[in-house]
N, C-alpha and C positions, 0 to 999 in steps of 0.2 A: 528521841524526844520530839524533834522537829517533824519527823515522819508521822508520829502519833497525832500531833497537833494538826498537821495538814489533813490527815484522814478524818479527824473529828470535824474540822471546818467544812470539808467536802461533804461529810454526812449530814451536817446541819443544813447546808445549802441545798443539797438534793432533797432532803425532807421538806424544806420550805417550798421549793419549786413544785414538788409532787403534790403536796397538800394544797397549794395555791391553785394548781391546775385542776385538781379534782373539785375543789370548792367552786371555782369559776364555772366548771362544766355543769355541776349539779345545782347551781344557783338559778338556772334558767328554766324553771318549772312551768309547764303548760298544763292547765286543768283538762283532764279527760272526762271525768265523771264526778258528780257530786249530788248529795241529797242531805237530809238532816242527820244521817248516821255516819256516812263515810265519804271521804273525798279522795279521788285517785288522780294524781298528777304524774307527768312523765317528763323525761329529759334524756339527752344523749350523753354518754360517757365513753371516753377512750380508755381502753384497758390494755396494759402491756401483755403481749401475746408471745412474741418471739423477737429475736434480734433484728429481723427485717420488717416485721409488720406488727401492728397493734390491731385490736378489735374495737369496733364501735358497737356499743350496746344501747338499747333503749332501757332505761332504768325507771323504776316507779317509786313514788312517794305516796304511801297509803296512810291516811289519817283517820283514826277512829274519833268521830266528833261527839260521840255519846258518852254517858257516864256508866255504861254497861260494857262488860266484856262481850266481844262479838266474834263470829266466824264469818269471814268473807269468802265467797265462792265466785269464780268466773272462769270462762273459757277464752282461749286466745285463738284468733284467726289471723293468719299472716299471708302476705303476698310477696313472693320473691321474683324479681325481674318481671313484674306485671302479672304473674300467674299465681292464683290461689294455691296454697299448699294443702294437700289432701290430709284431713284430720280424722276422717271417719274410721280409718283402719286402726288407729291407735289414739282414741279420744282422751285417755288418761294422760298422755304426754302433753296435751294442750289444756288440761283442766288444772286449775290452781285453787288451793284452799289455804287460808292463812288465819290464824287466831290473833286477835289484837286485844290487849287490855284496855280498860277505860282510858280515853284520851291519849292512847299510844300512837306514835308516828313511826312507821316502818319505812326504811329506805333501802331498796335493793342496790347492789353495786357489783363490782368485779370479783369480790371474794367468793370463793367456792361454796361457802355456807349458805348464801342466798342468791346465787347466780340463777337458780331455777326461776326466779321472779324477774328475769330480764329477757329481752328479745334480741337476738343477734341482728345487727344492722348491716355490717360490712367490715372490710379491712381498710387500714390506713397504712401506707408505706412510711416507715419510720424516718427515712432520710428526706424524701421528697414531699411528704405529707399529702401525697395524692390519695384520694378516697376511691375505694372500689366497693360501692354500696350494692347490696343485693336486695335488701328490704325496701319494698316500694309502698307498703301499706300494712297497718295492723289494726285489729279491732279486739276489744274486750267485750264478750257477749255473755248473756245469761248471768249478769251480775246480781248476786243475792247476798243478803246478810241475815244472820240469825243470832239471837242472844244466847250466850253461853251460861 
């Protein structure tokens, strides 16, 4: 009985700490792009990766500001360690399409279901919290919207 109670208390504490950590990370949004139809914001989020390191990802908050369903299209350009990553050989890997309902807000995160809408930034050592960034710059280009 005591062991079950202790496990439940630990689970509640861990859940609170994790949700507080995720909330504080994704609460610091910076606007990247905006017009009358869509607003794109970004933030950095630390995601558990292994027992020794975590991943830092650029996550996006995409808001449909219109009363219509839309399709948002954009391409991603990234620079790792100061050098632009070649995207011409596989442009579909860097092209994104997302459908948004009227007034919908989409937030990418560490979950595998929408991780394709994130950008890898670097590793963070779990014990020392030392950062090993590789991403030095990113751009979202050819941003277009169309009504659905």
